[in-house]
MIBAPA-676343 format. One line per 8 residues: their letters; for each residue x, y, z of C-alpha. Coordinates in nm, 4 decimals. Example, Ala and Ser with C-alpha at 12.3 -4.5 7.8 and 13.67 -1.06 7.14 Angstrom:
REM MIBAPA-676343
as	1.2300/-0.4500/0.7800 | 1.3670/-0.1060/0.7140
END
This chain:
REM MIBAPA-676343
msfndkvi	-2.1006/-0.1504/0.0158 | -2.0195/-0.0173/0.3491 | -1.6300/-0.0424/0.3728 | -1.5855/0.0768/0.7330 | -1.5726/-0.2754/0.8701 | -1.3760/-0.4233/0.5781 | -1.0196/-0.5549/0.5807 | -0.8176/-0.5710/0.2653
yqiypksy	-0.5283/-0.8017/0.2022 | -0.2608/-0.7150/-0.0493 | -0.1043/-0.9818/-0.2510 | 0.2224/-0.9233/-0.4578 | 0.1285/-1.2140/-0.7158 | 0.4949/-1.3017/-0.8174 | 0.5687/-1.3737/-0.4560 | 0.2691/-1.5349/-0.3004
cdsngdgi	0.2129/-1.8991/-0.4042 | 0.3652/-2.0833/-0.7129 | 0.1481/-2.3569/-0.8550 | 0.3657/-2.4872/-1.1428 | 0.7167/-2.4849/-0.9987 | 0.8554/-2.1992/-1.2378 | 0.9611/-2.0013/-0.9242 | 0.6904/-1.7125/-0.9922
gdlegikr	0.3785/-1.6823/-0.7979 | 0.0589/-1.7160/-1.0041 | -0.3244/-1.6954/-1.0013 | -0.3786/-2.0675/-0.9387 | -0.1450/-2.0391/-0.6553 | -0.3679/-1.7564/-0.4969 | -0.6639/-1.9847/-0.5417 | -0.5150/-2.2689/-0.3387
klpylhel	-0.4726/-2.0117/-0.0595 | -0.8250/-1.8890/-0.0445 | -0.9250/-2.1146/0.2564 | -0.6319/-1.9566/0.4483 | -0.7444/-1.6160/0.3696 | -1.1086/-1.6914/0.4619 | -0.9775/-1.8342/0.7911 | -0.7913/-1.5079/0.8435
gidmiwln	-1.1167/-1.3217/0.7912 | -1.0395/-1.0613/0.5389 | -1.2914/-0.9252/0.2895 | -1.0992/-0.8390/-0.0263 | -0.7798/-0.9163/-0.1995 | -0.5879/-0.6337/-0.3672 | -0.3640/-0.7828/-0.6374 | -0.0707/-0.5834/-0.7772
piypspqk	-0.0852/-0.5588/-1.1608 | -0.1300/-0.8843/-1.3458 | -0.1533/-0.7459/-1.6969 | 0.0860/-0.8029/-1.9824 | 0.3917/-0.5774/-1.9319 | 0.7687/-0.5551/-2.0337 | 0.8101/-0.5428/-1.6546 | 1.0143/-0.2270/-1.6357
dngydisn	0.8354/-0.1212/-1.3305 | 0.7141/-0.4406/-1.1898 | 0.3924/-0.4503/-1.4068 | 0.3043/-0.0907/-1.3438 | 0.4058/-0.0257/-1.7261 | 0.1068/-0.1787/-1.8813 | 0.1092/-0.2842/-2.2524 | -0.2573/-0.4237/-2.2430
yvaidpif	-0.5103/-0.3287/-1.9960 | -0.7569/-0.6079/-2.0609 | -0.5518/-0.9133/-2.0643 | -0.3631/-1.1275/-1.8076 | 0.0136/-1.1671/-1.8310 | 0.0920/-1.5266/-1.9258 | 0.3423/-1.5422/-1.6205 | 0.0361/-1.5320/-1.3836
gtmeefed	-0.2076/-1.7473/-1.5838 | -0.4941/-1.7100/-1.8217 | -0.8183/-1.5101/-1.8222 | -1.0130/-1.8236/-1.7540 | -0.8040/-1.8813/-1.4427 | -0.8721/-1.5186/-1.3258 | -1.2419/-1.5633/-1.3883 | -1.2219/-1.8813/-1.1750
lvelaksy	-1.0312/-1.7019/-0.9019 | -1.3021/-1.4339/-0.8835 | -1.5840/-1.6862/-0.8646 | -1.4081/-1.9174/-0.6131 | -1.3131/-1.6014/-0.3892 | -1.6711/-1.5019/-0.3939 | -1.7721/-1.8436/-0.2408 | -1.5368/-1.7711/0.0369
qieimldm	-1.7038/-1.4162/0.1015 | -1.3913/-1.2549/-0.0613 | -1.3768/-1.0039/-0.3374 | -1.0952/-0.9093/-0.5647 | -0.9580/-0.5563/-0.6102 | -0.7397/-0.4774/-0.9233 | -0.4664/-0.2282/-0.9534 | -0.5617/0.0267/-1.2210
vlnhvsie	-0.2680/0.2350/-1.3616 | -0.4510/0.5102/-1.5555 | -0.1937/0.7937/-1.5395 | 0.0486/0.6258/-1.7818 | 0.0860/0.3224/-2.0334 | 0.3991/0.1268/-2.1327 | 0.5500/0.2693/-2.4502 | 0.4789/-0.0945/-2.5959
hewfqkal	0.1004/-0.0299/-2.5571 | -0.0481/-0.0132/-2.8962 | -0.1821/0.3378/-2.8248 | 0.1885/0.4649/-2.8019 | 0.2919/0.2606/-3.0973 | 0.0123/0.3935/-3.3345 | 0.0996/0.7432/-3.2198 | 0.4760/0.6906/-3.2988
agdrfyqd	0.3777/0.5534/-3.6168 | 0.2252/0.8988/-3.7011 | -0.1588/0.8369/-3.6190 | -0.2741/1.1876/-3.5139 | -0.5719/1.0456/-3.3239 | -0.3380/0.8523/-3.1007 | -0.0839/1.1177/-3.0660 | -0.3520/1.3109/-2.8912
ffilrdep	-0.3538/1.0386/-2.6330 | -0.0204/1.1588/-2.4939 | 0.1251/1.4872/-2.3853 | 0.3623/1.5843/-2.6570 | 0.5468/1.9243/-2.6646 | 0.8095/2.0995/-2.8790 | 0.9795/2.2601/-2.5803 | 1.0486/2.0375/-2.2774
tdwiskfg	1.0240/2.1838/-1.9343 | 1.2720/2.1523/-1.6392 | 1.0697/1.8962/-1.4293 | 1.2285/1.5998/-1.2769 | 1.1097/1.2540/-1.3105 | 0.9834/1.0481/-1.0068 | 1.2416/0.7986/-1.0938 | 1.5280/1.0529/-1.1613
gnvwspfg	1.6308/1.2508/-1.4731 | 1.4180/1.4589/-1.7030 | 1.0479/1.3910/-1.7524 | 1.0432/1.4319/-2.1248 | 1.2068/1.1883/-2.3717 | 1.2302/1.2327/-2.7578 | 0.8987/1.1184/-2.9441 | 1.0638/0.9090/-3.2061
ntgkyylh	1.2221/1.1415/-3.4725 | 0.9324/1.3783/-3.4890 | 1.1274/1.6638/-3.2992 | 0.8746/1.6518/-3.0176 | 0.8974/1.5253/-2.6610 | 0.6566/1.3083/-2.4584 | 0.5990/1.3484/-2.0970 | 0.6748/1.0560/-1.8470
lydqtqad	0.6532/1.1378/-1.4834 | 0.7925/0.8102/-1.4073 | 1.0194/0.5765/-1.5995 | 1.0773/0.6857/-1.9674 | 0.9020/0.3551/-2.0863 | 0.5959/0.4928/-1.9163 | 0.4224/0.7600/-2.1190 | 0.1744/0.9806/-1.9413
lnwrneav	-0.1807/0.9840/-2.0815 | -0.3523/1.3063/-2.1796 | -0.6618/1.3122/-1.9577 | -0.7748/1.6345/-2.1234 | -0.8649/1.4439/-2.4250 | -1.2137/1.2894/-2.3780 | -1.1414/1.0018/-2.6107 | -0.8669/0.8898/-2.3548
qeelfkvv	-1.1091/0.9144/-2.0724 | -1.3638/0.6928/-2.2684 | -1.1023/0.4358/-2.3444 | -1.0052/0.4202/-1.9793 | -1.3745/0.3912/-1.8642 | -1.4115/0.0995/-2.0934 | -1.1126/-0.0679/-1.9169 | -1.2789/-0.0333/-1.5764
rfwmakgv	-1.6264/-0.1503/-1.7167 | -1.4390/-0.4397/-1.8703 | -1.3210/-0.5759/-1.5302 | -1.6465/-0.4735/-1.3610 | -1.8219/-0.7222/-1.5851 | -1.5699/-0.9875/-1.4820 | -1.7005/-0.9557/-1.1242 | -1.4173/-0.7332/-0.9860
kgfrfdvi	-1.5504/-0.5336/-0.6849 | -1.2588/-0.3174/-0.5960 | -1.0276/-0.0851/-0.7740 | -0.6850/0.0678/-0.6519 | -0.5942/0.3555/-0.8659 | -0.2280/0.4031/-0.9038 | -0.0944/0.7674/-0.8563 | -0.4393/0.8919/-0.9343
nvigkdev	-0.3739/1.2530/-0.8201 | -0.1267/1.3313/-1.0884 | -0.3563/1.2840/-1.3788 | -0.4806/1.6372/-1.3969 | -0.1837/1.8265/-1.5567 | -0.2136/2.2000/-1.6434 | -0.3005/2.2846/-2.0043 | 0.0096/2.5029/-2.0444
lknnsenq	0.3118/2.3443/-1.8797 | 0.5483/2.5780/-1.7038 | 0.9142/2.5483/-1.5911 | 0.9156/2.4936/-1.2155 | 1.2647/2.3846/-1.0833 | 1.1674/2.4758/-0.7370 | 0.9795/2.1655/-0.6596 | 1.0728/1.9545/-0.9443
gkseytdk	0.7535/2.0381/-1.1462 | 0.5210/1.8744/-0.8687 | 0.2969/2.1702/-0.8121 | 0.2105/2.1692/-1.1858 | 0.0415/1.8360/-1.1925 | -0.0218/1.7202/-0.8281 | -0.3868/1.7620/-0.6720 | -0.5004/1.9915/-0.9419
pithtylq	-0.8699/2.0906/-0.9237 | -0.9232/1.9399/-1.2454 | -0.8417/1.5953/-1.0935 | -1.1609/1.6055/-0.8855 | -1.3521/1.6583/-1.2072 | -1.1884/1.3655/-1.3643 | -1.2598/1.1505/-1.0670 | -1.6317/1.2422/-1.0618
rlnketfg	-1.6544/1.1470/-1.4046 | -1.4833/0.8195/-1.3570 | -1.7105/0.7438/-1.0721 | -2.0150/0.8280/-1.2694 | -1.9169/0.6412/-1.5839 | -1.7998/0.3408/-1.4187 | -1.7746/0.1936/-1.0515 | -2.0267/0.4683/-0.9161
qdpeiitv	-2.3069/0.2391/-1.0889 | -2.2361/-0.0450/-0.8476 | -2.2703/0.0474/-0.4745 | -2.0776/-0.2636/-0.3664 | -1.7646/-0.1519/-0.5345 | -1.4786/-0.0241/-0.3088 | -1.2136/0.2198/-0.4607 | -0.8933/0.3483/-0.3135
gemsstti	-0.6721/0.6146/-0.4676 | -0.3018/0.6175/-0.4230 | -0.1976/0.9859/-0.3707 | 0.1507/1.1143/-0.4333 | 0.2682/1.4194/-0.2220 | -0.0891/1.4938/-0.1346 | -0.2682/1.7161/0.1350 | -0.5326/1.6478/0.4084
encilyte	-0.7456/1.9158/0.2367 | -0.7406/1.7272/-0.0946 | -0.7927/1.3756/0.0678 | -1.1193/1.4963/0.2372 | -1.2386/1.6115/-0.1059 | -1.1383/1.2896/-0.2731 | -1.3365/1.0832/-0.0187 | -1.6308/1.2779/0.1304
psrnelsm	-1.9090/1.0490/0.0282 | -2.1373/1.3217/-0.1157 | -1.8730/1.4365/-0.3786 | -1.8854/1.0859/-0.5449 | -1.5078/1.0561/-0.5999 | -1.3411/0.7648/-0.4172 | -1.4077/0.5597/-0.1116 | -1.0820/0.5984/0.0445
vfnfhhlk	-0.7001/0.7270/-0.0070 | -0.3510/0.6111/0.0675 | -0.0962/0.8722/0.1668 | 0.2747/0.8088/0.2487 | 0.3814/1.0898/0.4673 | 0.4140/0.8593/0.7642 | 0.6557/0.6164/0.5827 | 0.9196/0.8865/0.5310
vdyengnk	0.9809/0.9393/0.9057 | 1.3049/0.7452/0.8596 | 1.4205/0.9576/0.5646 | 1.6938/1.2074/0.6435 | 1.6227/1.5307/0.4752 | 1.3894/1.3403/0.2353 | 1.6465/1.1079/0.1221 | 1.4984/0.7438/0.1178
wstppfdf	1.8542/0.5876/0.1171 | 1.9430/0.7138/0.4613 | 1.9059/0.5259/0.7851 | 1.8413/0.7433/1.0765 | 1.6373/0.6067/1.3707 | 1.2632/0.6665/1.2779 | 1.1256/0.9995/1.4081 | 0.8408/0.8836/1.6536
kalkelfh	0.7188/1.2316/1.7272 | 0.6757/1.2837/1.3480 | 0.5027/0.9440/1.3053 | 0.2788/1.0184/1.5880 | 0.1841/1.3699/1.4700 | 0.1042/1.2570/1.1231 | -0.1378/0.9905/1.2473 | -0.2982/1.2335/1.5023
twggemsk	-0.3352/1.5113/1.2220 | -0.4692/1.2902/0.9512 | -0.6768/1.1018/1.1963 | -0.8423/1.4024/1.3593 | -0.8710/1.6199/1.0229 | -1.0153/1.3202/0.8144 | -1.2610/1.2392/1.0926 | -1.3775/1.6083/1.1131
gngwnalf	-1.3931/1.6458/0.7409 | -1.5762/1.3123/0.6887 | -1.2962/1.1850/0.4729 | -1.1698/0.8242/0.4813 | -0.8052/0.6791/0.5057 | -0.6653/0.3652/0.3901 | -0.4349/0.2437/0.6851 | -0.1159/0.0661/0.6260
lnnhdqpr	0.2473/0.0330/0.7351 | 0.3581/-0.2216/0.4839 | 0.3249/-0.2733/0.0931 | 0.5321/-0.3870/-0.2069 | 0.7273/-0.0618/-0.2106 | 0.8331/-0.0523/0.1565 | 1.0699/-0.2579/0.3732 | 0.8939/-0.4551/0.6447
alnrfvdv	0.7566/-0.2183/0.9112 | 0.8702/-0.4525/1.1692 | 1.2398/-0.3708/1.0938 | 1.1693/-0.0120/1.0625 | 0.9951/0.0468/1.3807 | 1.0674/-0.2337/1.6096 | 1.3496/-0.4245/1.7870 | 1.2813/-0.7385/1.5942
tnyrkqga	1.5858/-0.9528/1.7391 | 1.4177/-0.9297/2.0887 | 1.0504/-0.8304/2.0465 | 0.9351/-0.9321/1.7063 | 0.5965/-1.0835/1.8280 | 0.5050/-0.7982/2.0560 | 0.6157/-0.5478/1.8086 | 0.4125/-0.7041/1.5390
emlatmih	0.1045/-0.7178/1.7502 | 0.1514/-0.3487/1.8664 | 0.1773/-0.2052/1.5069 | -0.1373/-0.4290/1.4070 | -0.3324/-0.2727/1.6888 | -0.2370/0.0671/1.5927 | -0.3551/0.0251/1.2267 | -0.6586/-0.2129/1.2828
lnrgtpyi	-0.8321/-0.0165/1.5584 | -0.7721/0.3224/1.4003 | -1.0446/0.5182/1.1857 | -1.0056/0.4187/0.8322 | -0.9811/0.0818/0.6373 | -0.6926/-0.1545/0.7319 | -0.4665/-0.3087/0.4726 | -0.2527/-0.6209/0.5582
ymgeeigm	0.0310/-0.6757/0.3270 | 0.0958/-1.0646/0.2683 | 0.3305/-1.2009/0.5398 | 0.2708/-0.9029/0.7742 | 0.0121/-1.1320/0.9697 | 0.2925/-1.3829/1.0350 | 0.5427/-1.1193/1.1471 | 0.7625/-1.1434/0.8229
idpdfahi	1.1000/-0.9618/0.8325 | 1.3352/-0.8184/0.5803 | 1.5659/-1.0661/0.4046 | 1.9319/-1.0898/0.5330 | 2.0915/-1.0943/0.1893 | 2.4737/-1.0980/0.1939 | 2.5451/-0.9661/-0.1714 | 2.4128/-0.7056/-0.3897
eeyvdves	2.3745/-0.9812/-0.6688 | 2.0915/-1.1325/-0.4500 | 1.8555/-0.8017/-0.5102 | 1.6619/-0.7713/-0.8331 | 1.4692/-0.4489/-0.7790 | 1.5955/-0.1895/-1.0388 | 1.5516/0.1027/-0.8178 | 1.7845/-0.0707/-0.5474
lnayqemi	2.0443/-0.1645/-0.8119 | 2.0579/0.1931/-0.9429 | 2.0713/0.3557/-0.6043 | 2.3589/0.1339/-0.5215 | 2.5662/0.2348/-0.8279 | 2.4709/0.5818/-0.7656 | 2.5951/0.5768/-0.3940 | 2.9245/0.4341/-0.5037
sqslskee	2.9643/0.7093/-0.7622 | 2.9155/0.9594/-0.4895 | 3.2168/0.8050/-0.2964 | 3.0383/0.5844/-0.0508 | 3.2109/0.2582/0.0318 | 3.0520/-0.0606/-0.1115 | 2.9971/-0.1707/0.2546 | 2.7926/0.1445/0.3322
afrrikak	2.6146/0.1550/0.0082 | 2.5022/-0.2148/0.0651 | 2.3958/-0.1512/0.4123 | 2.1590/0.1306/0.3025 | 2.0149/-0.0923/0.0236 | 1.9605/-0.3691/0.2738 | 1.7590/-0.1262/0.5120 | 1.5527/0.0284/0.2364
srdnsrtp	1.5108/-0.1966/-0.0691 | 1.1653/-0.2623/-0.2068 | 1.2817/-0.6314/-0.2405 | 1.2569/-0.6512/0.1293 | 0.8817/-0.6911/0.1037 | 0.8840/-0.8735/-0.2094 | 1.0510/-1.2115/-0.0875 | 0.8362/-1.5079/-0.1258
mqwtngtq	0.5522/-1.5718/0.1207 | 0.6464/-1.8187/0.3906 | 0.4018/-2.1067/0.4273 | 0.5840/-2.3999/0.5775 | 0.9233/-2.4815/0.7229 | 0.9859/-2.7026/0.4308 | 1.1953/-2.6554/0.1028 | 1.1604/-2.2964/-0.0312
agfttgkp	0.9143/-2.2201/0.2598 | 0.6405/-2.4107/0.0594 | 0.6198/-2.1217/-0.1897 | 0.7627/-2.3166/-0.5008 | 0.8931/-2.6565/-0.5937 | 1.1439/-2.4593/-0.8286 | 1.3855/-2.1798/-0.7776 | 1.2028/-1.8718/-0.6546
wlalaakh	1.2438/-1.5543/-0.8665 | 1.3825/-1.3829/-0.5492 | 1.5622/-1.5392/-0.2614 | 1.3717/-1.6162/0.0543 | 1.3796/-1.3917/0.3657 | 1.5511/-1.4633/0.6928 | 1.4356/-1.7050/0.9382 | 1.1672/-1.8883/0.7170
eeinvene	1.2015/-2.1978/0.8968 | 1.0821/-2.0343/1.2093 | 0.8601/-1.7666/1.0721 | 0.5801/-1.9213/0.8365 | 0.2202/-1.9947/0.8323 | 0.2343/-2.3486/0.9515 | 0.4275/-2.2406/1.2746 | 0.1775/-1.9758/1.3417
rsskqsil	-0.1277/-2.1645/1.2764 | -0.0025/-2.4227/1.5605 | -0.0361/-2.1563/1.8379 | -0.3339/-1.9747/1.9792 | -0.1027/-1.7092/2.1091 | 0.0741/-1.6333/1.7726 | 0.0798/-1.3204/1.5787 | -0.1612/-1.4833/1.3179
ayykkliq	-0.4171/-1.5375/1.5937 | -0.3700/-1.1908/1.7182 | -0.4625/-1.0617/1.3650 | -0.7568/-1.2748/1.3247 | -0.8907/-1.1257/1.6531 | -0.8441/-0.7699/1.5442 | -1.0105/-0.8405/1.2308 | -1.3106/-0.9900/1.4108
lrkqypvi	-1.3259/-0.7009/1.6584 | -1.3664/-0.4440/1.3602 | -1.6810/-0.6356/1.2555 | -1.8150/-0.6714/1.5994 | -1.7840/-0.3238/1.7391 | -1.9342/-0.0194/1.5578 | -1.6986/0.2184/1.7344 | -1.3898/0.0657/1.5656
asgnyqay	-1.5632/0.0710/1.2166 | -1.7385/0.4059/1.2422 | -1.6332/0.5888/1.5508 | -1.4552/0.9321/1.5303 | -1.0880/1.0028/1.6003 | -0.9250/1.2049/1.8743 | -0.5764/1.2242/1.9847 | -0.5027/1.1162/2.3298
qpnhpqvy	-0.1900/1.2473/2.5204 | -0.0116/1.3460/2.2106 | 0.3115/1.4591/2.3801 | 0.3802/1.1316/2.5636 | 0.7536/1.0447/2.4715 | 0.6820/0.6772/2.3730 | 0.3229/0.6018/2.3456 | 0.0813/0.6701/2.0561
sflrqlek	-0.2628/0.6637/2.1947 | -0.5980/0.7672/2.0453 | -0.9725/0.7685/2.1570 | -1.2542/0.6536/1.9350 | -1.6222/0.7416/1.9989 | -1.9554/0.6549/1.8503 | -2.2672/0.7492/2.0513 | -2.2016/0.5948/2.4060
ekllvltn	-1.9262/0.3648/2.2990 | -1.5782/0.4756/2.3724 | -1.2427/0.3060/2.2847 | -0.9106/0.4158/2.4271 | -0.6097/0.2516/2.2420 | -0.2580/0.2690/2.3912 | 0.0610/0.1532/2.2041 | 0.4020/0.1703/2.3486
fyenetti	0.6534/0.2174/2.0559 | 0.9604/0.1269/2.2500 | 1.1489/-0.1791/2.4273 | 1.1392/0.0139/2.7531 | 0.8506/0.0137/2.9911 | 0.6637/0.3202/3.0547 | 0.3584/0.4701/3.2487 | 0.0699/0.6518/3.1169
tipeefvg	-0.2202/0.8199/3.2920 | -0.5649/0.7046/3.1687 | -0.8964/0.8725/3.2320 | -1.0647/0.7618/3.5430 | -1.3814/0.6240/3.3499 | -1.1417/0.3652/3.1760 | -1.0262/0.2242/3.4950 | -1.3150/-0.0099/3.4994
akrlidny	-1.3438/-0.0506/3.1293 | -1.3622/-0.3695/2.9352 | -1.0129/-0.4928/2.8152 | -1.0867/-0.5483/2.4430 | -0.7426/-0.6764/2.3543 | -0.4020/-0.6693/2.4934 | -0.0768/-0.8322/2.3750 | 0.0328/-0.9171/2.7309
sdtvieee	-0.1822/-1.1272/2.9646 | -0.1196/-0.9803/3.3321 | -0.1980/-0.6103/3.2811 | -0.3269/-0.4272/3.5908 | -0.5704/-0.1668/3.4783 | -0.5212/0.1455/3.6901 | -0.5230/0.5190/3.6396 | -0.1319/0.5199/3.6236
lklkpyqa	-0.1177/0.2302/3.3631 | 0.2097/0.0550/3.3288 | 0.2940/-0.0457/2.9665 | 0.5633/-0.3257/2.8974 | 0.7977/-0.3131/2.5933 | 0.5881/-0.2829/2.2695 | 0.2747/-0.3378/2.4615 | -0.0855/-0.2661/2.2945
ialliq	-0.4018/-0.2403/2.4761 | -0.7523/-0.1329/2.4055 | -1.0076/-0.0378/2.6669 | -1.3776/-0.0136/2.5841 | -1.6834/0.1692/2.7601 | -2.0231/0.0765/2.6454
END
C-alpha cells in the first residue's frame, strides 16, 4: 500500500465515545463514529492499546497480547469494528508494545515460578548497572527472591523482553500474525528502537545508560526479521516505529524502502522546544528557531536519504499543540489551521490526534485532584518536595500534563459533550459547549472544514504526497516556510507562527501561482507578501 497520500487518525479509546454509560470510551463507541471519520476523509485509525492490562502505564503494560480488555469490549466487537471500518474505506492500526510486558503477563509469572525457559525471555543479571529508568529511579528491580535483578527501562511493572532469545522473537511474530489474521492493516511499534540491548551491559551514568540500548545496529537486524516473518508478507500493511532519542541517520535506515524495515518513524525532538534544559515540567515560551530548524533538518535530510517521517504535533502523551504554540484566547481558529497546514502539506504521513480537527484545547482544571495521570501526580509531589509552592507546581502540571490531551472527545454541546451518559473517567476540557463536532459541522468556514480540505489536497496533488522537501527562507524570524517539488509541480508553503503581521519575499514565479489553500480570504499575492496573524498559505505552480 502506498502510504504517501494517506492520513492516519489517532484514537485514545478511553476518551473517544462511550456506548454503555460507564464513563469509559469503547470499541462500540468508535464504531458509531465511523461515518464521521469517513466524512473527515482519513484512511486509517490508530488505536492506543486495547489489550488486557493492569493499567500501570495506560495499557502499555500488556498482560495478554492476543485479547481485548473487557473495559473496551470483546474480540467479536473488535472483529466487527475492523469489518465495518473497511466498508467505510478505513483500516485499523494497532499499537504493538514489543519491548516489554507487564509483570502480570504469564511469561513473567512462569519465569518467577522458576521456569528456566521463560527466565530467558527477560534480561536478568546478578549485578545491576547504574542506568536510570525513563520513568525515574533505577532500571533494575529484584527478580523475586532469586538474588537476580530484571531490567525495566520503563515502569518496574514493565519487564523488558530479551530479543537476543529467538524464542522471544518467534512469540512476538506470532502476536503480529494473530492480528494480521484479524484484518489489521497497520502496526505502530512502541519504543521499538530500544529493543536491541548490548549483550554485555555496562555502567554508563553519563547518559543514564541510553547509549547502551538506543538505536543499536542489531535493532535493524531485528526489524528486518520482524518485517520478513510478519507484515512484510502483506504489501498493504503500513507500519510506524516510535523512536526514542533517535537520530536522522538511523531513521533513514529504518524507513528507506529497500531495507525492508518500517514504513515510517515518529521522532519527538520538535516537541521538546518548550523544555528548559530538557526539563518537561518547565514552562518557557517555545523556541521557534529550534522548532523550525528541526523541521527543516529532518525534512531535508529524510528527503535526500529517501526516508519517511510520520508528521504530528499532538498525541496522547502531549499537551494540546494549540496551547503550546498559539495565542488560543484570540486566535484559536487561525492557529489551528496554521498548524494543520504545516503538518499536512509537509513531506511525510500526517497523523491527526482526536479532537485536533475541531481545535480542542487543554482542560482548565482548578485542582490537582482532577488529574488522574500518574506521571503528573508524581511530578506534582516531586516539585513540592523540591520547595516549589503548590501554586507553581500546579501551574506547571496544568501546562504539561498528559491528561491535557486525554480529556473526552467533544461531540455535542449537550450533557458531557455527547461523550457519555454517565460520569466520564476524566473531566471534560474547557469550552466544550462551544468547541465540539456539532458546532464545527454547521459551518463551511470551520477548522473541521479546513482539515477536510487539507486531507483532500494530499490525495489530489502528487507534489504533496510525494514531492521532495526544501527549506525556504530558514532565517525568517516568524515564518516557517518550505518548498515541495515533484517534476514540474512546485508548492510553496508559508506559515506565520505569531499574532503579529509580517512580510516575506516570495520567488517571482509564485506571484501568479494558484492559491491552493489559505486560512484568510483576502490575501493579495505579491512579491512582498503580507501575512496576517497565524496565517497559512500554499501556492502551487503546475
